[in-house]
C-alpha positions in Angstrom: 0.0 0.0 0.0 1.4 3.4 -1.0 1.9 6.0 1.7 0.9 9.5 0.9 1.0 12.2 3.6 -2.5 13.7 3.8 -2.9 14.2 7.6 -0.6 16.6 9.3 1.7 15.2 12.0 0.2 17.7 14.5 -3.4 17.3 13.4 -5.8 18.4 16.1 -8.2 15.5 15.7 -5.3 13.1 15.7 -3.9 14.5 18.9 -7.3 14.2 20.6 -7.7 10.6 19.6 -4.2 9.8 20.7 -4.6 11.4 24.1 -7.9 9.6 24.6 -6.1 6.4 23.9 -3.1 7.4 26.1 -5.1 8.3 29.2 -6.1 4.7 30.3 -2.6 3.5 29.2 -0.9 6.1 31.4 -3.1 5.2 34.3 -2.2 1.5 33.9 1.5 2.3 33.8 1.2 4.4 36.9 -0.4 1.5 38.8 2.4 -0.8 37.5 5.1 1.6 38.7 3.6 1.5 42.2 3.2 -2.2 42.2 6.6 -3.0 40.8 9.7 -1.8 42.5 12.1 -0.8 39.8 15.8 -0.6 41.0 17.2 2.9 40.8 19.7 2.0 38.1 16.9 0.9 35.8 14.5 3.8 36.4 16.0 6.0 33.7 15.9 3.1 31.2 12.3 2.4 32.1 11.4 6.1 31.7 13.1 6.3 28.3 11.4 3.1 27.2 8.0 4.5 28.0 8.7 7.8 26.2 9.9 5.8 23.1 6.7 3.7 23.3 4.5 6.8 23.4 6.3 8.2 20.4 6.0 4.9 18.4 2.3 4.8 19.3 1.7 8.4 18.0 3.6 7.7 14.8 1.5 4.5 14.3 -1.7 6.6 14.8 -0.5 9.1 12.2 0.5 6.4 9.7 -2.9 4.7 10.1 -4.7 8.0 9.6 -2.8 8.6 6.3 -3.5 5.1 5.1 -7.2 5.2 5.9 -9.4 4.3 3.0 -12.7 4.2 4.7 -14.6 6.1 7.3 -18.2 5.9 8.7 -20.1 9.0 9.9 -23.5 9.4 11.6 -25.5 12.3 10.1 -29.1 12.9 10.8 -29.2 9.6 12.6 -28.2 8.0 9.3 -25.1 6.0 8.5 -22.9 7.5 5.9 -20.0 5.4 4.7 -17.2 6.8 2.6 -14.9 4.2 1.1 -12.7 3.3 -1.9 -14.5 0.9 -4.2 -16.3 0.2 -7.5 -19.8 1.7 -7.7 -21.0 -1.2 -9.9 -20.3 -3.8 -7.3 -22.3 -2.0 -4.6 -25.7 -3.5 -3.5 -29.1 -2.0 -4.0 -29.4 1.5 -5.5 -26.5 3.1 -7.4 -26.3 6.6 -8.8 -24.9 7.4 -12.3 -24.5 11.0 -13.4 -25.9 12.0 -16.8 -26.0 15.4 -18.4 -29.0 17.7 -18.4 -30.3 16.1 -21.6 -30.0 12.5 -20.3 -27.9 11.7 -23.4 -27.1 8.1 -24.1 -24.8 8.5 -27.2 -21.4 7.1 -26.2 -19.1 8.4 -29.0 -16.4 10.3 -27.1 -18.1 13.5 -28.3 -21.3 13.5 -26.3 -20.3 10.9 -23.7 -16.8 9.6 -23.1 -16.6 5.8 -23.2 -14.1 6.0 -20.2 -16.5 8.0 -18.0 -18.7 6.3 -15.5 -21.7 7.4 -17.6 -20.2 5.7 -20.7 -19.2 2.6 -18.9 -22.7 2.2 -17.5 -24.3 2.6 -20.9 -21.8 0.3 -22.7 -21.8 -2.5 -20.0 -25.2 -2.3 -18.3 -27.6 -1.3 -21.1 -28.4 -4.0 -23.7 -30.9 -1.9 -25.6 -30.1 1.9 -25.6 -33.1 2.6 -27.8 -35.4 1.0 -25.2 -33.8 3.1 -22.4 -34.5 6.2 -24.5 -38.1 5.2 -25.0 -38.6 4.6 -21.3 -37.2 8.1 -20.6 -39.4 9.7 -23.2 -42.5 8.1 -21.8 -41.7 8.5 -18.1 -44.4 10.6 -16.3 -41.9 12.1 -13.9 -39.5 13.3 -16.6 -42.4 14.7 -18.5 -43.8 16.8 -15.7 -43.7 20.6 -16.2 -41.3 21.4 -13.4 -38.8 18.7 -14.5 -38.6 19.1 -18.3 -37.5 22.7 -18.3 -36.8 23.4 -22.0 -36.0 22.2 -25.4 -32.8 23.1 -27.4 -33.7 23.0 -31.1 -30.3 24.3 -32.0 -28.6 21.2 -30.7 -27.1 19.2 -33.6 -26.1 16.0 -31.8 -27.8 14.3 -28.9 -31.2 14.8 -27.4 -33.0 18.2 -27.3 -35.1 18.0 -24.2 -33.5 19.6 -21.2 -34.2 18.5 -17.6 -33.8 20.1 -14.2 -30.5 19.4 -12.5 -30.9 16.7 -9.8 -33.7 15.0 -11.5 -33.6 11.2 -11.1 -34.8 8.5 -13.5 -34.8 5.0 -12.0 -33.7 2.2 -14.3 -33.6 -1.2 -12.5 -31.3 -0.6 -9.5 -29.6 2.4 -11.0 -30.6 6.0 -10.3 -29.7 8.1 -13.4 -29.5 11.8 -12.5 -29.2 15.0 -14.5 -25.9 16.4 -13.2 -24.1 18.6 -15.6 -24.9 21.3 -18.1 -23.6 21.1 -21.7 -22.4 24.0 -23.8 -22.7 24.3 -27.6 -19.5 22.2 -28.0 -20.9 19.4 -25.7 -18.5 20.3 -22.9 -19.8 19.5 -19.4 -19.8 22.5 -17.0 -21.4 23.9 -13.9 -21.4 27.1 -11.9 -21.0 26.5 -8.2 -24.5 27.6 -7.5 -25.7 25.1 -10.1 -23.8 22.4 -8.2 -25.4 23.4 -4.9 -28.9 23.5 -6.5 -28.2 20.1 -8.0 -27.4 18.6 -4.6 -30.5 20.1 -3.0 -32.8 18.7 -5.7 -30.9 15.4 -5.9 -31.4 14.6 -2.2 -35.1 15.6 -2.5 -35.5 13.1 -5.4 -33.6 10.4 -3.5 -36.0 10.9 -0.6 -38.8 10.0 -2.9 -37.4 6.9 -4.6 -35.1 5.2 -2.2 -37.9 3.5 -0.3 -35.9 2.1 2.6 -33.0 0.8 0.4 -29.4 1.7 0.7 -27.9 4.0 -1.9 -24.4 4.3 -3.3 -23.1 7.5 -4.9 -19.9 8.2 -6.8 -17.9 11.4 -6.1 -19.9 13.6 -8.5 -18.0 16.2 -10.5 -14.5 14.7 -10.6 -14.6 13.7 -14.3 -14.7 16.1 -17.2 -17.1 18.6 -15.5 -15.8 22.2 -15.5 -16.7 24.5 -12.7 -17.1 27.9 -14.1 -15.8 30.8 -11.9 -13.4 28.4 -10.0 -9.8 27.9 -11.1 -9.7 24.6 -9.2 -12.0 22.7 -6.8 -10.4 19.7 -5.2 -11.9 16.3 -4.8 -11.9 16.8 -1.0 -14.0 19.9 -1.4 -16.5 18.2 -3.6 -16.8 15.3 -1.1 -17.3 17.7 1.8 -20.0 19.6 -0.2 -21.8 16.3 -0.9 -21.7 15.4 2.8 -22.8 18.9 3.8 -25.7 18.9 1.5 -26.9 15.6 2.9 -26.7 17.1 6.4 -28.8 20.2 5.7 -31.5 18.3 3.7 -32.4 16.4 6.9 -33.1 13.2 5.0 -32.9 10.1 7.2 -32.0 6.6 6.2 -33.2 4.3 8.9 -31.2 1.2 9.7 -30.3 -1.1 7.9 -30.4 1.3 4.9 -27.4 3.6 4.5 -25.7 6.0 2.2 -22.3 5.0 0.7 -20.1 7.5 -1.1 -17.8 5.4 -3.3 -14.4 6.9 -4.2 -12.7 5.5 -7.2 -9.2 3.9 -6.6 -7.6 6.6 -8.8 -8.8 9.3 -6.4 -8.0 7.8 -3.0 -4.7 9.7 -2.6 -6.6 12.9 -3.0 -9.1 12.2 -0.2 -8.3 12.8 3.5 -10.7 10.2 5.0 -9.5 11.0 8.5 -10.4 14.7 8.2 -14.1 13.7 7.5 -14.5 12.8 11.2 -13.8 16.4 12.1 -16.1 17.6 9.3 -19.0 15.5 10.6 -18.8 17.1 14.0 -18.6 20.6 12.6 -21.5 20.5 10.1 
């Protein structure tokens, strides 16, 4: 396993956790020092051994925090797990991000075949035309507040445009309108679009999840461009996703849960340990 320094050596949460562990250990060592009579000539050696032990323990805590690839939070009395994995191997409901047109054309122009969206269509959909028909006939997608416009100037792909955050359920996959497309079919979002997407997305999830667990990829880490931001990190996107779940007050009662699945290629960019502190602060 590769070691990448993500947690500072003097991290506040790390120190608190270490001291909480150290307190009962220090008490035990105090009792042992009273019960065992150490000769004077060995007291200095014993003292230095204890100091070295404490240093080794702290370093082990720090290394473990940096190697962490999973954390579990309790938010709104719901279990939220963040872990490294493959969204397609997760049980129950799985979220796949589409663009605002719910395009299904995987040609490396509209949809990249290497994107999660492209992989889903190529590997999980046997009849794309049938999927398109189901979308066209879906009552929810055809409601006035969901289908928000039509782009007749669009030369490739679909023309009907849907509200960001809208969900279309296909078997155990939740397809969601995530990104806007410009005239050159480049995915983009303003930050307020992303926040609005999250609010509407969780509202839609609350309608369809029906007591089942849901797995979500880290949305926005692919080819989506955030306008007005030179750079937004994967950690920031993850924290926004968690924050949005917190403020929507949705509750997943046990045994259902929310899992945020981080692709293996992104794990070195995520500070899983920091998320503990985030959960306490939001």
